[in-house]
N, C-alpha and C positions, 0 to 999 in steps of 0.2 A: 360499514365494513370495518371490522376491527382485527381480523386475521389473528385470532387469539392463539392458535396453535403455532404459528410461524412468524410472529411479529418481529422477532429479532433477526431472522433470516431476511424478511422483507426489507427491513431497514438497511441491512448490509447490501442487499441487492440494489436498492435505490441509491445508496452511497456510490457504488460502482458506476451506476448509470449517470448520476449527476456529475461525477468527475469527468466522464466522457463528454457530457453535454456542455459543460463549462468550457472545456478545451476546444470543442468543435465550434461553439459560438464565437470564440475569439479568433479562431483560424478563418472561418467563413465570413463573419460579419465585420470583424475588425482588420482582417488581412494580416494577422500576426503569425510569424513563423512558429512552427511547432516547438523548436528549441528555446523560444523566448517565452514560453508559457510554463509556469510551474504550478503543480497541483500537489498538495500534501494532505495526508490523512492524520487525524488524531493529533493535532498540533497543541502543544502545551501552552496555556495562556497565562501562566505565572502565578496562579492561585491553586491551593491544594485541590486536587480532583477535577480541575477545570481544563477540559480539552475540547478544542473546536473539532467538529466532525470533519470539515474540509476547509482548507485555506487555498485561495487561488490568487496568483499574481501574474500579470501579463505585461511585459515590456514596461512602458511608462504609465500604464493604467494603475490607479490605486488598488491595493489588494482588497479582497473581500472574503467573507466566510459563508459557508453553506451549512445549515443545520437540518438534520432529518428528524422530524417529529411526528411521523405517522403513528397513530395509535395512542398518543398522549392526550390527556385532558388539557383544557386551557390553563388551569391552575398550575399543572406540572410544567407546561411549556414556559409560562411566565417565570416560574421559579428557576428553571434552567437558564433562561436568557438573562435574567438578572445576575445570576451567579457568574456567568461568563462575560457579559458585555455591558453591565450597568456602569462600570467604572473604567476610566482610561487606564491602559496598561501599555507596557512596552510592546507586548505581543500584538495588540490591536492598533497601535499607533499608525496613523495614516490610512487606516481602512475606511472604505466608503459605505459599506452596506453589509447586511446579513440577509442571505436568501433563505427563507424558511420553506422547507418542503413539508407539506402538511395535508392531511385529509380534511380539508375545511368543511366538507359536507357533513361530517360527523360531529361538528360543533354547533350547538344551538346559538343563534344570533352571532354568526361569524363576524360581521362588521364590528361588533362591540369587542369580541375576542381579539380581533386583529389590532384594534386600537389599544387594548391593554398590553398586548405583546410589544407593539411598537413603542409604547411609553416606557417599557422596561429597559430599552437600549440607551446607552449614553448619548448625549447630544452630538450630532454630526454623523451618527451611524444610522443609516436609513434601513427600513425593513422592506424587503421585496418578497412577495409570496408566490410560490409555485404550488398551486393546488393540483389535484389529480388531473383535471382537464388540461392545464398548462403543461404538466409533465407528459401526458400522452401525446399532446401536440408536438412537443419537442422530440419525443421518441420517434414520431413519424418523420419529422424533418431530418433527424440525424441518421436513423437506421432504415427508414422506408417501411417500418412495420406499423400495422394498424391493429389496435385493441380497443375495446370499448371501456374496459375498466381494469384495475389491478386486482382482479378477483383471484382467489386462491387457486381455482381450477385452471386458470390460463397462465399462471406465472412460469411454469415449466416450458410451455410452448413459447412464451415471450422470450425466455432466456435462450432457447434454441434458435429463435429467429434472429436475436441480436448477435449470437455467436456466428451465425451464418453471414450476417451483414458485415461483421468485423472481418470475417474471412475473405469476403469479396473485396473489402477495402485493402486488405493486406496483400492478396495475391492477384487481384485484378480479374478481368474477364470482359466479355462483351456487355453483359447485363446481369444484374442481381438475379433475375428470374431464371437464367440459364446456368448460373454458377453452381458448381458441385463442391460441397464441403466434405472432403473425405477424411479418413483417419489421420493421415500424415499432416494435413493442414490443421486439423483440430489439435494435434499434439504440439506442433510448432507454435500455434496461437497460445496454448497454455504456457509454454516455456518462455516466449519472447514478447507476446502482445502484438497488436496489429501495427503500431507505429514503426517498430523496429523492422518487422517483416516487410512492410511497404518500402521502407528506406533501402533494404537490401535488394528488393526487386527493382526499384527505380534507379538506384545509383550503381549497383554492382551487377544488375541483370541476372540475379540468381533465381533459379527455379526452386520450388519447394524441396526437390530431391537433392539440391546442392547446398542447402543452408547449414545443416548440421551433419557433417560427415564424420565417420570414425577417423581418428588420427590424433596427433600430438598438437596441442594448442599451447604455444609458448607465452610466457609472461602473463598468465591468466591470474586475475585477482579473485580469491576465494573469500567470501563473507559467510560466516556462520554465526547464527544467533539462536539462543534458546531462552525460554522463560525461567526466571529464577524461582527456586523452591516449588517447582511444578509438582513433584510427588507429594509435598506437604499440602498444597492446595487441593489436589485430588483426594487425599486421605481425609481432609476436613470438610469435604463437600458431600452432603448426603444425597442431593438430587443430581443424577447423572446428566440431566438436561442442562444444568449450569455448566458442567464440564464441556459438553458438546458446544454450547453457545460460545464459551470462551475460546475454544480452539478454532471454531469456524471464523470467529472474529479475527483472531491472530493470523490465521492462514490467508483470509481474504485481504486484509489490510497490508500485510507484509508483501504479499505477491504483487499487489497494485504498486506499492512503493518501489519495489525492485525493478519491475518492467517499465514503470514510469520514468526511472532514472537510467534506462538503457541497459539494465542487467538481464541476465537469464536466470529464471527460477529453475534450479536443478531438482531439488526435491524437499519434501517435508517428511521428517521422521519424528513422530510423537510431537513434542513441543519445540522441535528444532527445525529451522529453515536453513538451507544451503543455497547460496546464489553465486553465480559466476559473472565477472565483468571482463570483457575482452574475448568473448566467444560469440559469434564466429569471427568477428573482426574487432579491431581496436580503434575506437574514435579518439580524437584528442581529449586529454584530461579524463580518460576513463577511470584512472586511479582515484581522482578527486570525486568522481561520480559515485564510486563505491563507498568512499568515506562519508559523503553526503547522505547516502542511503542509510548507512549505519546510524548516523545521528537521528534520522527520521524514525528508524526502527526503535530507538530508545523511547521516543514519545509514544509510539504505538504500544510497545510493551508495557509502559507505565499505565496507559489508559486501559488496556485489557486487564491488568492486575488490579487496578483500582475498581473496575466494575465487578470483577470476580470477588474481591474482598467485600464489596458492598452487599453481596448476596449470601454470605456465609457468616457463621458465628465466630470461629476462631481467628484471632489476629495472627497474620503471617509474619515471619521474621524478615522477609525481603520481598521485593516486588520488581516488576519490569523484566528486562532482558540483560544478558551479558553477551558480549560480541567479540569474536576473534577475526582478524583479517590477515591473510598471507598472500604472497605472490609467487608464482612459479609455473611449472608445466603441469598440464592436465591432459590425461589420455582418455579420449572418448572411445568406448568400445561397444560393439553390438552384444545384446543379451541372447540373441539367437541368429543363426546364419541369414544373411541378406536382409535383416530387418531394418526398416527405416524409422520405426516408431518406438522400438524397445531398445533404448540405449542406456549405458551407465558410464560412470567416470571413475577412474583409478588414479590416485595421485598422493604423493607425500604432502603436497600443498594443502590438501583437504585435511589430512591428519594433523598438520601443523596448526591450521586454523582451529581445529577442535581443541588442541592443547592450549592454545592462546585463550580460547573462550573460558577454559577452566581456571585461568589465572585472572580473569576479569570478575569484579564484583558487580553488584546491581548498578545498572545504568552506566557501566564502564565499557570502553572499547580498548582492547589490547591488540597491537599490530606487530608484525615481524619487523626486524631491522631492514630487510630488503624492501619491504613496502614503504617503510618510513623514508628511506633514501630516495624513493621515487616521487615523493611529495614535494611541492614547492615550499619555500621558506615560511610563508604565512601559515600553512597547515602544519608544518613541523613544529612551529612554535606552540601549538596547542597540546603537545605531548611531552611527557617526561619519561626518562629511562627508568626502568624498574629492575629489580633483581632478576637474574637469569631464570628462564623457565625450563624446568625439567620436562623434556618431551619424550621420555621413554626411549623407544628405539631410534628417535631422531637426534638424541643428544641434548646438550644444553643450548638454549636459544636466547639470543639477545632480543629484547622486546621493549616496547614503549606503550605507555598507557595514557588515555584521555579520560578524565572523570567527567561524566555528564549527568550526575545526579542532580535533578532540578531542585531538590530541597536545600 
């Protein structure tokens, strides 16, 4: 099974699943609280073009990495693993293992292939293999879904079954078999993710109808990120499949990082993502969560650009993302009368975040002064004041910049 037509989407799909499985295993098997488990995507490993697919850390357990290598030959896997994990680095310091998610049955003499791959890792970094059988077993344990293989014809059904299971975990019910996953629940799940929705149900006793109501949300943090030189990348890309692959990768990974850090995915517009932190409620340190998310999006943006550049001829002038963050009021409004699923947001805070993004270069985060003042001293020390930002109808803005260019 090679999934020639949709191998990139398959890997992204499996990345999402593996993030969930790792978190679930720590919660259930190790008894670790959800807030003490950190999962990041596309983590920069300190060498040009080297990004870990997934990094997991849980309380006092040593961190580890997950690599998705479905559809790759043994030689290619060995090359990637050597490039990322053969040498000790600050990014891998203290890590215990690399979980390799691989279609082992498609490799001739898998035991020999596994030995080669294992020997490509630095001393002290163990190799753990999740083949298709192990992955499907974990899927059944986590979501209660049963499939015989990750075949192309059942991936859509598998995604629907997983979404339904996540909905049941978020909104509850007597049993998964009798749970009804309606349009409102699917919409909320897209914006917030199951962990946030479950918390709102368990701690605030909110029904789906009460979670995202029209109204004014005070002191909301708006994070806006878009890809650098996007028009240039598109212009210089002859194959539209490459453009679609890059955007799907960007959408999938940024959405995960936002909801994983407690934010709300508002919308994607072209190469741009807009997220809110502090809607519908405000947890302690939600401002720092927004900033932490911005830092993670820098790595994701650099990884997406790096992969895109690898597949085209023309060298691009910049890569990654630039990010703006502001804080203020956001008005949630219905797009049609009495609608619970078709909502929009109106806010000068969004406009300000957009202007700040324009003042940011590649891998840079520019924040408003109001947001800066809400951070603790440790986070403030990472920023420097910049020249005022001309925000058109908003006037002249005092702003701060953090340079995150890994080079």
